[in-house]
N, C-alpha and C positions, 0 to 999 in steps of 0.2 A: 346291650346298645339297643334293643328292641324296646326296651324300660325307656330307655331317655325321650328326650324330646326328636318329638319325627325330623324335624328341620333340621338337625345337629348330628342326626344319627343313620340317615338312611338315603343315599346320594339319590338323587334321582336320575330319571330318565335319559335326561340331556346329558348331566353330567357320566354318565357310564359313558353314553356314546362318543363325547370329549377324548374322556381319559381311550379308550380304544382305540380312534383315528388317531391319538397323538403316538400312542405306545408303538401301532403298527405300523405305521407311517413311520416316527424313529430307526425303527427296527429296517423299513425297508430302504430308506435312504443312506442309514449307512452301507448296507450292502452293497448299491448302487454309486456311492462313490465310491469306493475300494475300487467295482471291479473297472469304474470309468474314467475317474478324475485323477488318480494312481494317488492321491493320498496330499490331494492340496487344501480340501479345506474341512480337516477333522479338528472337533475340540468336542471333546467331554468334560463339562464343568463339574459331573456330580462326582468325578475322580478325587478332586481337588477340594470339595468344600458345598454346607451342607446348606448352601443358600444359591445356587446356581438360578434361580428364577429372578435373587433379588439382583445380581449381579446384570442378568441380563438384560432386564428393563431396565436396570437405570443405567447402565450403556446406551441403550435405544433411544431412551428418551435425553440422553445428553447428543442424539444424532438431530432426532424428531423426536420437538415434545412433544408432539401429539399426532402418533404417527397411524396409519391405517395399516390395509393387509399388506396394499401396493407400495406405499414408502420402507415395510419392511424386506420385501423380495430387494430393494435397490439398495440396504445397507447393508444386507447382509455382508458383503465381504469385510466392509466400513467395520463393522459389529465384530466379527471375525476378530478382526487386528486388535480390535481395543481390546476381548476377551484375552486374547491373547498376553496381551501386554498386562492384565490385570494379573495373571498368574502368574507371570514372570517376575512382577514387581511385588513379590507378596513384603517383599523386606520397608518397603512403605507405606506399611497396613497404620504404623502407629503416625504418621503424617496425614493422614485420610481420615484417621478417627480425630484427631485436634479439630478438623474441618466439618464433624457433626456425622460421620456417615461411615457405619461400625460395620465391616462384615469380620467372617472366620477365618481368615487365609492366613492370619498372624496367628491363631491360638493352633493351626496346625502346619506351622512352619516346620516342626519335629520331624515332620514325616512325610512333608513338601520337599521329597529330595529331585535331584535335576532327573534320575532314570521315573521317577513318577510324575515331573512335568512331559518328559517327551512321551511317556503310555499316556495321557490328556491329553498328546498335540499330534500323536499320529493313529492312522489306520486299527482298526480289530482285523487282525488277522481272518480268514475264513473256517478256520478249524478251531478259533480261539472261539470264535461265534456260534460256532456248532456243539462246543464244548459248555461255553455258557448257556444256551439255549439249552440244552441239558437239564444240568441243573436248576434252574427256573422252570422247568417245567415237570421236573421230578418235585421241587417245592409247593409249587403252585396246587400240584396233585394231591400233595397230603396234605395241607393247607382245605383243601376242598373236598378230599373224603372225610377231615376230622366233624367237618360241619353237614357233611351230608348230601357232598354235590357227588353226583356226576360227570363229572371232566367230559367224556364223551360225550356224551348228548349235547352240551355246548359243543360240540368240536362238527355234529354235523351240520351246522346253522351259522358256523364262523367263512367267511371266505379265504382260501388258501392262497400266499402268494406262488405265483409258477411262474418262475424262472431260474434257468438250469444250475446258480452256482447253490441255491436253495435246496432246490431238489434231486438229490445227489444220485439217489436209487434209480433215477428214468434214464441218465448220459453217463451213465457206467461203460457202456456199451462204445462210447464216444472216441475214450480216452484209453489208450494203453500201459499207463501206469497204472501199478498198487494203489499207490500211494496218493494218488492224485483226488477229485474232491468228498471221496466216501470214506479215508483213511478215518480211522479210531482213534491213531498214535498219539492224542493231546488230552493228556488229565488236567486237572489243577492243584496245587498243591494246599496248604492247610492258609498260605495266605491269597491267594488268588489270585496265585502271578502264573504264569508258565510254565512247563519245567520242560521244556526245550525249545528252542529256537526255528522262528519258521525258515523254510528253504523259498529260497527267490521262484516263483508263478513259471514254467517255463511258457513262453509265445504259444499261442494254437497257432497251426499252422491254419492256412485259408481253405483247404476242404475238412478240417475239423470245427471249425470256426461256423463254416457252410451249411452243416450239417445240425447243430448250435440250431441256426438260423430256423433252419426247416422246422426244429423241430418244434422251433417258440412258437410256429406260425401255421401248425399242424395241432396243436392246442385246442381241447374245446375248450374255451373260456369262457365264463358268463358273460353277458349284457353288464353285470356291473361290478365285476371284477377286472373287463375291461376300461371301463371308466374309470375306476380306482388304480388301474397300472396309471391311464393318460395322466389322469388329472399329479398322480405323484410324478411320474415322468417330467413333466413341466415343470412342476414345484421344483423339482432335484435341478432344475436347469437355472428356475430364476434363481434359487440359493447359494449355486456359486456362479453366477454370473457377476465377473469384472466390470467387462462395459459391451452394451449393446454393438458397437458401432467399431470396437478394436480390430482394422482392418489389415495392422501394419506384422501381424504373425502368420494370415493366410497365405499355405502356400500359392508357388505359381502357375499361371492359369496354362491349360496343355489342349490341345482340340481334342484329347480322348472325354477329357473334364467334360470339358465346352459341348460335345454332342452330348455326354452323357444327363449332363446338368442341365440341358433346355430342352430334353426329351421329356424326362421326368416332371419339368414346371411345367409344361403345358401340358404334360398327358394331367396334374394335378388342377390345372383351372379351365380345362377345354369343356369341361358342362358348366363355370360359372362366367365365364366370357363369351361372347359372341366368334365365332370362329372369322376368322382372318379368308376374306373373298378372293383365296389366289386357289388355282386348280393342284395344289399340293394339301388340299385340306385334309382329305383322311391321314395325310403321312404327320400330321401333327399333333392324330392320337394313338396311332399302333408303332410309326417308325421314324427312329434316331432325327433328330430336325437336324443335321447337319450341316456342312459349308455347301455344300452343292444344291441343299435344298434353298438356301437365302439365299447363292445366286437365281435361281429361276425363280423363288420371290422376286427379286429385284426387279430382271429383266421385264418379272412379268409388270410392275410397278411402272418399270417405264412406261413399256408400253401403253399398261392404262394413261399413265399422263397424257404421249402423243393424241391417244383416244380424245384425250377431255378437249386439246388445245384446236384439234381440228376439226371437233362439233363446235366449237366456242366458237372459232374462224367462220364454219360454213353455215352456223344457224341451225335451231333445233330441226330444219326439213330437209339438210343436207346431208348429202353419205356421209356414212360410219365407215369406216377402213377397219380390217378386221387387225387384227394381230400383225398377220403374215404381210402385209401390204405395208402397215407403216413398217416393219423393218426392213421389208426388200426398198420403201422411198429411202429408208432414211441412211443404209450403211447396208455394204453385203455382208456374205456370213462369214468373212473374213475381218472384218470388222467387228461384230459379235461377239467372235471370241479373242479377238483383243481385249475387246472391254471385259469380257466373263475373264478373261488372262488377269488385267488389270483388279480388277476388284478383288476376285480370291488371292492374288497378294496383297490387297490393301487387309481381307478378311484374318489373312493369318498373319499381319505385322500387328494386328489389333492384339492379337490371342498370343503375340509370343509376346510384347512389351504395352501393354498399353499404356503405360506414363507418357511412354516418348509418341504417341500416335492420338495421343490430349485424348485417349476412351478413359475420362475419369468423372464423377458424379458433380463436377462444377467444383462454385468458389466454397461449397461445406468440406471438402478433403482439405484444401490450403488454411482456411480458420481454424478447422479444427485442432491442428495443430499448430498454432502461433499466436503467442502472448498477446494480453486483451492489450490495447491501446492505454498509455499514457495521458495525465490532462497535462503533464508539463510537451509528451513528444505532440496532444490535438494542435496546442497552445500555439505550437513552432511551424508546425506544417499549417493552420490559420494566416498565420503572421505571413509566411510563405507565400501563400496564394495570395494573399489582399496584394502583397506590394509585386503581383505578377511575373513571380518568376518561377520558372520550374526546376520544385527542389528535387531529388533525387528519389526519395520515397515516395512521393507522386508520382513520378514516371515507374518506377517500378509497380505500384499498388494496379494506375493504372496498367500496367505487359500484363501484370496477372492475369487479371480481369479480363484482360482483350485475351487472351494467347490461351489460358484452360477453360476456358467455361462453354466452347466448343467444341458439340460431338461430331463424330463424320458425318456423313451425310447419310453413307448408306447404313444406316444404325438406326436415324430417325426416320429415313425414306417409307419405312409402311406405319411410321406413328400420326404424321403431320405432311397431308399431300396438299397439293393448294385447291384441287379440286374436288375432294370428298365432303359431304355433307357432315358437317358435327353435329351431335347432336350432346345435349347434356345428363338424359336422364336413361343411361344404357342398361340399364334392371328393364325397362318394361320390354314385353314382345315384339310389339312393331317397330321400337325401335334399334338402330345398327352403332356401333361403336367403333373409337378408333383406336387401335392397339397394335403393337407389334414388341419387339425389341430394342432394348439398352442397355447398356453397360453402369454399373450400381456396384459398390463392394467389392471390387472385382471379378467379379463374376456376369452373366449375358442373363439379365432378366425381363418380367414383363411388364410391359407399360402400358396405364388404360387413362386413355380422356374421359373425362367426366366432367368437369365443370369448361365453361366456354364465358369469358368476360369478354365487352366490348366498351369501346372508350369513347365518349359522348364526343359534340362537335368543338372546335378553337385546342387550342392548346393547356384551356382552364379546364377541357373536359373528364369529368368521371371516370373509371370504371364502371361498369354497373353488370351484374348477372346477368346475360341471358340466354333464357328458355330455347333458342334455336341461333346457330348460328350457320350462314349456305354456304362459306368456305373459308378458308384460313387467314385469307387477304382480310378479311373485314374483323378478326379478332385481335387483342393488344394480347388481353393474358390466355392461357388455357390450365389448369388448374389438371393434376396427372397423378394418380398411385401407381408407385412400384410395389410390385408384389417380387420381394430376392427370400432365396436361403438365408434361416439364421445365423449368425456367427458362433452361437450359442451348439450346432452341431459339431458334435468333434470331428477333426478332420482324420483319425485311423479307422480303428477297426467300428462298422454297422452298428446303431445303436436299435437291436431288434425292439427296446420295449417301449421305445417312444415312439406311437404310431399315431396317423390321424383318426379323431373319434369318429365314429360310423356316422352320425349325425350331421356334422360338418362336410365331411369329406369322402361321401357315399361312392363316389364314382372314382376312387384310387385307386387304380391299378396295379399299385406299387404295395403288400401288407408290408412288406420290409425296403425300408427304401437310406441313401443315406444324407438323405436331405427333406426332413420329414417333418422339421420345426421353420416353419414359414413367417416370415413376416413381412408388412407393409407400412410404405410412407406414403404420403400427399406429399409434391413436389405443386411451387408454381412454376410453371413453364411464361415468362415472359419476351416474347417477340422482340424480336430486330424491327426497326424502323420499317424496313423494309419488309413485309413477312416473307419467309421462303423456306422452302424444305432444306440448302442446305446451313442454313442459321441459324441459332437461336440460343440464350442460354439462361442455365437450370441454377435459382436457385432459391437457398432453404424458406420453405414460407412455415409459419407462424404456426402448423400443426405438429413441427418436428420440436415435439416440448422439450427431450433434451437439452439441447441447444439451441432453442431461441434467445435466451439472454445472453449468452457468450455469443452467439453469432450476430444478433442485429447490430452490437455495436462496430463489428468488424463491414458487416456489409453497410450500415450506416457512412463507414469510414472509405471503402470504397466508391457507395457515392457519389463522396462528396470529390473524392480525386477526380471519379472520370467528368465529372462536370469540370473543375480546371483543366483535365486533359481534351475536353473538347474545344474548351476558349485557344487552347491554342493552333500557331497556323496551321494548314494542311499542308501535305508534301505537292511541290509542282511543277518540280521538273526530277533528279534523282535522288535530294537533299533536302529537310527542311532548314530552312533560318535560324543559323545561329540565336543561340538563344543566351544572355549575360547569367552568368550562377552569383550567391553570394559574394565571392572574394574578386570577382572581376572580370574572369576570367572567361572567354567564349568555348563552348560546347556544343556537340551540334545536338540533336533529337535524333534518340531512334526509331 
């Protein structure tokens, strides 16, 4: 090979790095997927054909013609389904060849039995991986020795994957069964298949799993290896991602989960967001942010709001009563306890039944699971509106828009305040930031206000960005950033391999956390006509890339419905005037 052309016979250093990364990465992906995702996305195309790259690339080009790395992550679930169809539909190879695309599945039809297909679409067992690794290592060592290369010299410089399933000698003391991960009872026959059937792996107890987690945390892992594990874990999560906003299968929220989630999220972002100006500021970083803390913060915000109102009435030189004087003037101890009990009941009601308490993320949740409107339906609705009749579809949309887009006031009190000064640059050291708790994706998240928009004079005034806004009363729209746990986190056992990177979450107090994959989305908070802390609507903004195209038509449809809804006569006494529908019957408006 050395006698030939160097451009054809010798691999470059970049090519060797790419090959090493692909081989090591694929082996790690297979091991992690088998342990965490329970055989959900396995596919080994090289077991059924000689041109897996051509098949994979052709199917990917069918999804996105000129795809990028991000497109590849999004298309991975769909691509896996298409590749399975290609493998399972080998009898259609003649039809495909007639169209000009020839692949070798038909040539391998004799050995492409159902058993072979099943082996290509199921995860390899742990003992099978160990046996294959030993065989591959012996073959590679023999070839290297024939070439005069000492494999051990390379093993000193190559980083080894440190994870419990791949290092059986370090965790044998965790398992009492001798036939566990360290078993050598698997051998390969001449055909390359397993000589015995793998037994179902026993579920680890909580104590054993905790021992493994502590063992993984105490490993002396270098910075390069840690970065490699982080990148690999994020790649695996993206590779197996079905839908980043699939919230229908998430478990029901409980008080314990609420306390745990808020404590971990608050501790994670404590070093990156300005702290809440409340007496319990240290508790946000070191203690669970439970319901009692929320109640005290709620009472504090009520007191601060009362002090601002008194300050505005008395003037800048007037007396400013403290919290006890305001509480004594407004109510006695029994009233405070009564208010505290009512608020606690509201909190627990939201935690147990968020949908009934309207604690959703707004219009995005409704339109996400609603079919797209048809042209015929839009034309019909437009005709109904033009004739001045309140159509049933318009009433339903208006009712949905009004009833579901308002969050409870006690969840927005710490976020939006009438008297607090709002700044658009919270990253600066001398700037403050409005942020608090909100409900999103069926969990409690942190919401940060980062942009302020003020409407100009007149009805046709434009909403322009404002560098500084004195109060929420003079703002028309505010931009918020929601930080929430990613739905890619497993709801079962904790993923101790997925850890925050050192350079990004240096202050993270929990090295092993159930919620370590965090996501952020930006929303436009459109304030009501009379801004108040009790009512504003959440509308998905243009930065929500995956759903902006589908949601835009829904938002426009709701806006048109709201215009017609506002033209309807308002309630004067107990009921609205009757409206004549299309059939000539009178019906009463809700």
